[in-house]
N, C-alpha and C positions, 0 to 999 in steps of 0.2 A: 462694525461690531454690533451684534444684536443686543437690544435692551433687555435687561433682566428685571426691570421694574414692571410688575403686572399691571399697574395703572397705565403706564406709558404704552405697554403692549396692547392694552385694550383700546386705547384712544387712537392708535395708528390706523385701525380699520383695514386690516389685511384683507385683500380681495381673493385670496386663494384658499382652497380647501386643504386639509391636512395632507391629502395625497398629491397636491400640486396642481390640481385642476382649478380653473377659474370659476369663481362664483358668478351666477347670473342674477340672483335675487328676483327671480320670477319676471324679469324684464323691467323691473322698477329700478332706475338708476339711483334713487334716493333711499332705497330700503336699507342700505348698509350704513347710512350716516347716523352716528350717535347723537341724538338730540338731548341727552340728559344734561349736557353742560348748560343748557338754557333753563334748566329747572332750578334757577338760583332763587334764593329767598331773601331779597334785599331788605324786607321789612324787619327781619330779625338778625341781620348780619350773618345768617346761616343757621337754619333750624331753630329759630327762637333763642339763639345764644348770643347775647350782646357782645359786640366787639370781635367776634370770630366768624369767619366764613368757611363753612365746610361743605364741599361739593357732595351731591347726593347720588353720584353716578352709580356706585356699586353697592348701595344698601338695598335691603329687601323690604324695608318699611316705608310706607308713605309718610308724609309730613303731618303730624297730628296737630301742629300749632294753630292753623286756621280754624279747625273745628273747635278747639278750646276757646279761641278768641271770639268766634261767632256766638258760642253759648254764653260767654260772659257779656258780649255786647247786647244781645237781645234782652236778657234779664235785667241788665243795668238800665237799658233804654226805657223799659216799662216802669220800673220802680222810680226812675228819675222824673218821668212825666207826672207820676203821682206826687212826688215830692215838690214839684213845681206847682202843683194844683191845676193841671190842665183840665179844662172843661168841668171844673169843680169836684173832680174825684180826689178824695183824701184818704180813703182806706186802702191799704196795700194788700188786701187779702188775695187778689188775683195773682200777685207775684209769687204766692206760696207754690202754686202749680209749676210755674217756670223755674223757681228756685230748686225744687225737688227734681224735676224731670230733665231740665236742659242746663241751666247754669250750674246746678249741683252735680247730678249724676254724669252727664255727658262731659262736662269740663274736668271732673275728677278722672274719668276714663282717659281723656286726652292727656292729662298729666302723667298717668301711669304709662301711657304709650311713649311720652317724651322720655321717661326713664328707660324704656326699652331701647330707644335709639341712642341712649347715652348722653342726654342733654340735662345737666343738673339744674340750670336756671329754669328751663321750660317745665321740668317736672315739679320743681318747688313752687313756681308761680301758679301754674294751672291747677295743680292738685290743691294748693292752699285756697285759692279763690273758689274752687269747687266745694271745698269744705266750708268756706264762708257762706255760700248760698245754701248749703244744706243746713247749717246751724241757724241761719237767718229764717229759713222756712220752719224749722222746729220752734223757734221763738214765737213766730206769728201764726202758727197753725191754730185756727179758731176751734175752741172746745176740745183740742187734742191733748197737748201737753200742759195747758193752763199756766204757762210761765208768766204771761202778762197778768192774769187774774190773781196769781199768787202774791203779787206785789200790791194789789189794790186794797185800800182801807176805805170803807164806805160807811155812811150813816144809815139810818132807817129808810131814808128816801133814795138811797143808792148813789148819793153824791160823795165823791172822794173827799176825805177830810184828814186832819191830823198831820203829824210830822212826817209820815211815810208817803205823803201824796206824790213825791218825786222820786221815790225809791226806784221804780222801774226806769224812769228817764235817766237817773244817775247810773244805774247798772248798765243800761243799753249804751249810754255814753262811754262808759269804760270799755265796753265791747268794741265800739267803733274806733275809739282812740287806739286800742291795741292794733287794729287793722291799719290805722294811719301810720303807726310806727313801723309795722312790717312792710308796708308799701314804700315808705321812705328808704328802707334798706334796699329793696329791689330797684327803686329809682336810681340810687347811687351806682348800681350795677349796669345801668343803661347809658352812662355818660360817654362810653366809647362805641356806641352803636349808631343809631340813626335818629334824626330829629323826630320822625313820625313815631318811632318806638318810645323815645324819651317822653314825648308829649302825652302819649297814652298814660304812662305811669305818673306823670306830673299832674295831669288833670284828675286822675283817680285819687291821688294823694290829697289834693285840695278838697275833693268831694268828701272823702272820709273825715277830714279835719272839720269841715263846716258842719257835717251831719252830727259828728260827735259833740261839737260845741252847741248845736241846736238842741240837743237833749240835756246836756249838762247845764245850760243856761236857761232852762225852762222857768216859767213864772211860778210864783208861790202857790198858785192855784193848780199847777200841773200842766199848763199849756206850753207847748213847745215854742221855742223862739223861731217864729215862722220865717223871718228874714234869713236866718242862717240855714234853715232847712231848705228854703227856696234856692239859696246860693249853692248849697250842696247838690241840689237837683240839677241846676244848670251845668255845673262842672261834671256831674254824672252823665249828662247828655253828651257833653264834649268827649268824655272818656268812651262812651258807647260808640259814637261815630268813628273815633280814632281806632278803636278795637276792630270795627268792621273794615276800616281802611287798611289796617295792617294785615287783617285776614285776607282781604282782596289781593294785596301785594304778594302774599304767600301762596295764593292759589293760582294767580295768573302766570302763565308761561306761554311759550310759542305753540303749545298744543290747543290752547283755548282763548288766547288773547292776541290782538294785533299790536299791543304795546306793553312796555314794562311800566309798572306803577312806580312813580318817583317817590322816594322816601328820604332823600337828602342825608347822606352820610356826613357825620361830623368831620371837619377837616383833620382833627387829631386822631380819628379812628384808623384802623388798619386799611380799610377800603378807601377812606378819604385821602390818606397819604399815598396810596397807589395811584390815585387819579390826579394828584397834584403835579403840575408841570415841573420838571427838573430845571432849576436855574443854572446859569452859566457857572456861577461860583461852586455850586454843588457838583457839576460835571467835572470841573477842574480839581475839586477835592478828591473825587473818586479816581 
């Protein structure tokens, strides 16, 4: 009896034309083989969706998640190097360009495309972090929006004084603490996905927390808590490399890679349970 499932019918790879003649595929015996099954996205459990694996065989859209992850990774990488104090660089002004052009705009677009392919988690995460980088750039735009300058209270010599010396640090700490809370929510949604995916959000969560505390626990003179800022920078570097790793796992398939990127599915996830050997007791129960 012929299958009525369009997915099954497509995966059968019928060799005959509608009129009954045999297809030749131009002499290429592999041309009829459907390779889209190998376009799996293990880094995200399927299209940047924790816990779920959805094949991409019949969709018309490419996977936008690696683009968004790459935009996040590079912008986070540069800012984190500055937070660590690499080579003595302390001013984050160069990040403004990346935050507007790549981490902000491109990641926001990737989030919108995630919405187009029906991925709620991907759309929420990528769009939100795109918005984070845009707002971060707005805060730090030199001479543009004057947000930092609006908090400054100085004396005749230009030195910050008075009770408002830490107003900006406190306000920016609130800003970062809000992102810590949001990232914690997303982190909880990754517990049924992969270790690589979970670790990305875990390290990012800790980075937001440490950076927020670094501003909130500034000195009475307005100096940031450098140890906390450095710690946030290191966790930010971990998050950046994990984002690149997950992006690589989402890009690599048998059309461009000789191997599948390991991402270690949690044993309690759907994919982890599928790979778990069936015990004798379980077979007898079934």
